[in-house]
MARMARVO-855517 format. One record per residue (C-alpha): residue in three letters; residue number from 1; y, x, z. Coordinates in Angstrom, 2 decimals, decimal comma, padded with zeros to 5 digits. Layout:
MARMARVO-855517
ALA	NUM	Y	X	Z .
...
***
This chain:
MARMARVO-855517
MET	1	-067,86	036,01	-086,45 .
ALA	2	-070,32	038,15	-088,42 .
ALA	3	-072,89	035,37	-088,22 .
THR	4	-070,38	032,90	-089,68 .
MET	5	-069,60	035,34	-092,50 .
LYS	6	-073,33	035,73	-093,27 .
LEU	7	-073,78	031,97	-093,26 .
SER	8	-070,82	031,55	-095,61 .
LEU	9	-072,17	034,21	-097,99 .
THR	10	-075,62	032,61	-097,91 .
PHE	11	-074,09	029,21	-098,68 .
VAL	12	-072,08	030,58	-101,61 .
LEU	13	-075,12	032,33	-103,03 .
LEU	14	-077,27	029,23	-102,70 .
LEU	15	-074,63	027,02	-104,26 .
SER	16	-074,16	029,51	-107,14 .
ALA	17	-077,91	029,51	-107,82 .
LEU	18	-077,97	025,71	-107,86 .
VAL	19	-075,08	025,57	-110,30 .
VAL	20	-076,78	028,03	-112,62 .
LEU	21	-080,17	026,31	-112,47 .
GLY	22	-079,13	022,68	-112,66 .
ASP	23	-076,52	020,42	-114,16 .
ALA	24	-073,36	019,76	-112,14 .
GLN	25	-074,17	016,18	-111,07 .
ALA	26	-077,73	017,06	-110,00 .
THR	27	-076,41	020,03	-108,08 .
CYS	28	-073,91	017,87	-106,22 .
ASP	29	-076,66	015,46	-105,26 .
LEU	30	-078,87	018,27	-103,92 .
VAL	31	-076,29	020,30	-102,03 .
ARG	32	-076,26	019,82	-098,29 .
CYS	33	-072,91	020,54	-096,71 .
ILE	34	-073,83	023,07	-094,06 .
GLN	35	-070,20	023,79	-093,24 .
GLY	36	-068,94	020,30	-093,86 .
GLY	37	-065,87	019,41	-095,85 .
HIS	38	-064,31	017,10	-098,39 .
ILE	39	-062,32	017,13	-101,62 .
THR	40	-058,82	015,86	-102,28 .
CYS	41	-057,30	015,24	-105,69 .
LYS	42	-053,65	014,52	-106,62 .
ASN	43	-054,63	011,37	-108,58 .
TYR	44	-056,59	010,02	-105,58 .
PRO	45	-053,79	009,94	-103,00 .
GLY	46	-054,82	009,63	-099,36 .
GLN	47	-058,56	009,75	-100,20 .
ARG	48	-061,05	012,25	-098,74 .
LEU	49	-063,74	012,40	-101,40 .
ASP	50	-067,33	013,34	-100,56 .
GLY	51	-068,47	016,80	-101,47 .
CYS	52	-068,53	020,37	-100,26 .
ALA	53	-068,33	022,05	-103,70 .
CYS	54	-065,96	021,68	-106,61 .
VAL	55	-068,83	020,46	-108,81 .
CYS	56	-068,73	017,27	-106,71 .
ALA	57	-065,10	016,52	-107,69 .
PRO	58	-064,61	013,45	-109,91 .
GLU	59	-064,57	014,06	-113,64 .
ASP	60	-061,07	012,59	-113,91 .
GLY	61	-059,73	014,43	-110,85 .
LYS	62	-056,38	016,23	-111,15 .
ARG	63	-055,55	019,35	-109,11 .
CYS	64	-058,53	018,96	-106,80 .
VAL	65	-058,89	021,06	-103,63 .
LEU	66	-062,06	021,70	-101,69 .
ARG	67	-061,26	021,57	-097,94 .
LEU	68	-063,95	022,92	-095,61 .
ASP	69	-064,13	021,97	-091,94 .
ASP	70	-063,48	025,56	-090,91 .
GLY	71	-059,92	025,17	-092,27 .
SER	72	-060,41	027,12	-095,53 .
THR	73	-059,32	025,59	-098,85 .
TYR	74	-060,27	026,38	-102,46 .
ASP	75	-058,54	025,17	-105,61 .
CYS	76	-061,11	023,73	-107,96 .
PRO	77	-061,06	025,14	-111,54 .
LYS	78	-058,87	023,24	-113,98 .
THR	79	-061,84	022,89	-116,36 .
LYS	80	-063,49	020,63	-113,77 .
CYS	81	-060,49	018,84	-112,32 .
***
């Protein structure tokens, strides 16, 4: 369990660095989904959109949620979705 926590922290730090250093679309293209996951948005019913970070959500997405394969979910910021 500790190894999973370290991997998650490493992933978050790496993703944060990429967001700071690059623009959102470039970051999304470069991010590799180590943990796996997808994004769902209210205005894309029934669709599992590609991406493992909120920056990968569609520009016109409404109430998007990042859903990782480990079962955790994260509401994407309203400024993005």
